[in-house]
N, C-alpha and C positions, 0 to 999 in steps of 0.2 A: 812547225811553229805551234800548232794546236796541242800536240803531245807535250811539248815543252811547257806551255802555259798550264795544261792540266796537271803536270807534274808539280809545278810551282804551287798550284792550288792545293794539291794533295799534301804537300809538305807544311802547309800552314805558315806560321811565322818563322820557320827555321830558315836561316840563311845558309845556303849551300855554296861551297867554293867552286864546285864543278857540277852544274845541274845535269849535264849529259850523262855523267856517271850514274846518277840516280834514276834516270829514265831508260837506261839500257835494259834490254830484255833479260839479261843475266847480270848479277852483281859483279863488280870487280873483285878480284881475290882479296885485295887489301881491305875493301869495305866489308866483305863477308867475314874475314878474320877478325877485324876490329869490332864487329857487331855481335857475332855469335859468342855465347859463353865459352870461356877457355876450358871448362870441364867437358865440353863436347868434342870428342875426337872426330877426325875427318879422314876419309879415304879419298884422296884427291887424284882423280884420273886426268892425266895430261893428254889432251887431244891434239892430234896432228894428222896431216894427210898421209895415208898409207896406200900405195898403189895396190889394186886388186887385179887378179887375172881377168882379162876380157872386159874390163871397165875402164873407160877413159876418165882420167882424173885431171884436175887442174894442177898446174905447177905449184911447188911449194911456195907459199906466200911470204915466208920469212926464213931467215937463217935459223936453223934449229938451235944452234949454240946461243944466239942472242935470246931466242924464245925461252929457253931453259934458264938463262941468267936472270931474265925479268921475273920469272916465276919464283926462283930461289931468293931473289932480292926481296920480294914481297913476303915470302915465308919467313925469312930471317928478321924482317922488320916488324911483322904483325902476328906471328904465330904464338909468341910467348911460350908457355910451358905445355901447350896443347899437344896431345898425341896425334900424330899424322902418319899415314901410310901413303907414299907416292906410288902411282902405278900408271902404266901406259900400254897400249897395244903395240907401240913402236919400240922395238928392241934397242934402236940407237938412242932414243930419248932416255930409256931406262939406264943405258950405259953412261950417258952424260950425267944424269941425276946422281948416280952412284959415285962417279968419279969426282964430281964437284962438291959433294957434301957427304957427311957421314952421320948426320944427326937423325935423319928419318929413314926408315926402311923403304926399299924400292922393290916393287913386285912387277913382273912381266905378265900382262894379261894375254892369254892365248886362246884361240878357238879350236886348235887341233884339227884333226882330219874329220871334217863333217860335210855333209852334202847340203846342209841347211843354208850356209852362207858361202859366198864365193871365196876361193883361196886368195890369200895375200901373195904378192910376188916375193915377199921376204919369207923364205922357207923356215926361218926360226919360229914362225908363228903357226905353221900348219901341221906340224908333227910334234906330238907331246914329248917324245924322247929328245928330239932336237931342241925343243924349247927348254927342257930341264937342263940339258948340257949347256945351252947358251946362258941360262941364269947362273949356273954354277961357275962357269968360266968368267963371267963378269962380276962375280961376288954379289949377286942380287940376293935378297932375302927370301925369294920364292917365286912361284908362278900361280896365277889365278886362272883356272881353266873353265871351259864350257862344261857344265855339270853332266851333260849327256855322254861325255867321254868316259865317265866313271861307270863301268858296268860290272 
């Protein structure tokens, strides 16, 4: 309640339709897109739970298909003519983003074979050659890799 009241005080005389949206630790995508100048391009990383070797993770909190649809709906409604690159560590999310729209480029983020981070269970993310093959086969626009892989 105190946080909500402080948020109301911070907003002054502005009447907000959904005060919780403006008190959240991160802005809603719709709010960010409607607030930031359209000349500002964005690289939007879609976060999702990806199982890692040897690490217990929580179950997926939502259907990825619905999750991607909500994000794309906000993008279609609020992005305007903004330049946007969509990316994710999740190869399945990248595949869905590419299949569901053709307006924005989609890039698979990979860590490759490194000892710095634990390997993902999805082998498409752990080997650079496999990652490139996955990106090509799904018609993605590219891969974004851990820079230490470039020697």
